[in-house]
C-alpha positions in Angstrom: -0.9 -17.9 7.2 -2.5 -21.2 5.9 -4.9 -21.5 8.8 -6.3 -18.1 8.2 -8.5 -17.4 5.1 -7.5 -14.3 3.3 -9.0 -12.5 0.3 -7.8 -9.0 -0.1 -8.2 -6.9 -3.2 -6.4 -3.5 -3.2 -6.1 -0.5 -5.3 -2.9 1.6 -4.6 -2.8 4.9 -6.4 -0.9 8.2 -6.6 1.5 10.0 -8.9 4.8 8.7 -10.2 7.6 8.9 -7.8 5.5 8.2 -4.7 6.3 4.5 -4.6 2.8 3.4 -5.4 4.0 0.5 -7.6 6.6 -0.4 -5.0 4.0 -0.8 -2.3 2.2 -3.2 -4.6 5.3 -5.2 -5.4 6.3 -5.4 -1.8 2.8 -6.7 -0.8 2.8 -9.2 -3.7 6.3 -10.6 -2.8 5.4 -10.6 1.0 2.2 -12.5 0.1 4.2 -15.1 -1.9 6.7 -15.5 1.0 3.8 -16.2 3.3 2.3 -18.8 0.9 -0.6 -16.7 -0.5 -1.7 -16.6 -4.1 -1.0 -13.1 -5.5 -1.5 -10.9 -8.5 0.1 -7.5 -9.1 -1.2 -5.4 -12.0 0.5 -2.0 -12.6 -0.8 0.9 -14.5 1.0 4.2 -15.1 1.0 7.2 -17.4 3.8 8.0 -19.9 5.7 10.2 -17.4 8.0 8.5 -14.9 7.8 11.0 -12.2 4.7 13.2 -11.7 2.4 11.1 -14.0 -0.4 9.0 -12.7 0.4 5.6 -11.3 -1.8 2.9 -9.7 -1.7 -0.9 -9.3 -4.1 -3.6 -8.3 -3.0 -6.2 -5.9 -4.8 -9.4 -4.9 -3.7 -11.5 -2.0 -5.6 -14.7 -1.4 -5.5 -18.1 0.2 -7.5 -19.3 -2.8 -6.4 -19.2 -6.4 -6.6 -15.7 -8.0 -8.9 -15.6 -11.0 -8.0 -12.1 -12.2 -5.4 -9.4 -11.4 -8.0 -6.7 -12.2 -9.7 -5.2 -9.1 -13.1 -3.7 -9.8 -14.4 -3.7 -6.3 -11.6 -3.2 -3.8 -11.5 -4.2 -0.2 -8.9 -1.4 0.3 -7.8 1.8 -1.4 -4.5 3.4 -0.6 -4.7 7.0 -2.0 -1.4 8.9 -2.0 -2.8 12.0 -3.7 -6.1 13.8 -4.2 -6.8 12.9 -7.8 -6.4 9.2 -6.8 -8.9 9.5 -4.0 -11.4 11.2 -6.3 -10.9 8.5 -9.0 -11.0 5.4 -6.9 -13.1 6.2 -3.8 -16.3 4.7 -5.3 -14.3 1.5 -6.2 -14.2 0.4 -2.6 -16.7 -2.2 -1.3 -19.0 -1.1 1.5 -17.3 -2.1 4.7 -13.9 -1.7 3.0 -11.0 0.6 4.0 -9.6 3.8 2.6 -6.1 4.9 3.6 -5.7 8.6 2.8 -2.3 10.4 2.7 -3.5 13.5 4.6 -0.1 15.2 4.1 -1.2 15.8 0.5 -5.0 15.3 0.5 -7.1 17.9 2.2 -10.5 16.6 1.0 -12.4 14.1 3.1 -13.8 10.8 2.0 -17.5 11.4 1.1 -18.7 7.9 2.0 -19.8 6.7 5.5 -19.9 3.0 4.7 -16.1 2.5 4.7 -13.4 2.8 7.4 -11.1 5.7 6.7 -7.6 6.3 8.0 -6.2 9.8 7.5 -2.4 9.5 7.8 0.1 12.2 7.4 2.7 9.9 5.9 4.8 12.5 4.1 5.2 14.5 7.3 6.1 11.3 9.2 8.7 10.4 6.5 10.3 13.8 6.7 10.5 13.3 10.5 12.5 10.1 9.7 14.8 12.2 7.6 13.8 11.0 4.1 10.5 12.0 2.4 10.9 9.1 0.0 9.8 6.5 2.6 6.3 8.0 2.8 5.1 4.9 0.9 6.6 2.6 3.6 5.0 4.6 6.4 1.7 4.0 4.6 2.4 0.4 4.1 3.2 0.0 7.8 -0.2 1.5 8.7 -1.9 -0.9 6.2 -0.1 -3.9 7.7 -1.1 -2.9 11.3 -4.8 -2.6 10.3 -4.9 -5.8 8.2 -2.6 -7.8 10.4 -0.8 -9.1 7.3 1.7 -9.5 5.7 4.2 -9.9 8.5 6.9 -7.4 9.0 9.5 -10.1 8.5 8.0 -11.1 5.1 7.8 -7.5 4.0 11.5 -6.8 4.9 12.5 -10.0 3.0 10.4 -8.8 0.1 12.2 -5.5 0.2 15.4 -7.3 -0.7 13.7 -9.2 -3.5 12.2 -6.0 -5.0 15.1 -3.7 -4.6 18.0 -6.1 -4.6 21.2 -6.2 -2.6 22.4 -2.8 -3.9 19.6 -1.2 -1.8 20.2 -3.3 1.3 21.7 -0.3 3.2 18.2 1.3 3.0 16.6 -1.6 4.9 17.0 -0.1 8.4 15.4 3.2 7.3 12.5 1.4 5.6 12.0 -0.8 8.7 11.7 2.4 10.8 9.2 3.7 8.3 7.1 0.6 8.6 7.2 0.9 12.4 6.3 4.6 12.2 3.3 3.7 10.0 2.1 1.0 12.5 2.4 3.5 15.3 -0.1 5.9 13.6 -2.9 3.3 14.0 -4.5 3.6 17.4 
C-alpha cells in the first residue's frame, strides 16, 4: 500500500440497523492494517434501529487533518433519504454507490460515477439480509481496489470480536457477491 498514494474521503449513510457504521469501522480498521492513516467519525439519531445513521471515513497515505468530510470522493447511500441528503456532497468525478433494493430514485448528477446495486436482494440470496452492508462493501472494494479482502476480513474480527467469528464465512461470501456485481 505504501507505494500507492491514497486519499479517499467517504460518507456512508442509511438508517440504523443497516450496518452503516460497521462499514465505516471495517474500512478504518482495514486501512490501519494496510498502513494507512485513518479517521472514522460516526453520527446517528437517538433511535438505535430505524433512526438515521452516517459516518465519515478518511483513508490516506498522508496524515489526516480532520475526520469531517465536507466534499466526499465517495458516497455509499443505503436508503433514499441518505441519497437525497448527501448526493451534493460528492466531488465532481466522485462515486456514488446506491442501494437500488431500497432506493428507486436516480442520481440527478451527471458529473459522478454511479453504481446501482441491489445489495439487499443479493444478501437475501445469500440467506441473510443483514449482510447487505457487506455486499455493498465488496462492491466498493472492487471499484476502488482497496482495502484488500484479507485486511477487511482481519478487520472483521477486530470490529466484531471472536464471538462473531462463526459469521466470517458468510461475510466473506457477501464481499465476493458485492465484487461480482461490478462489471
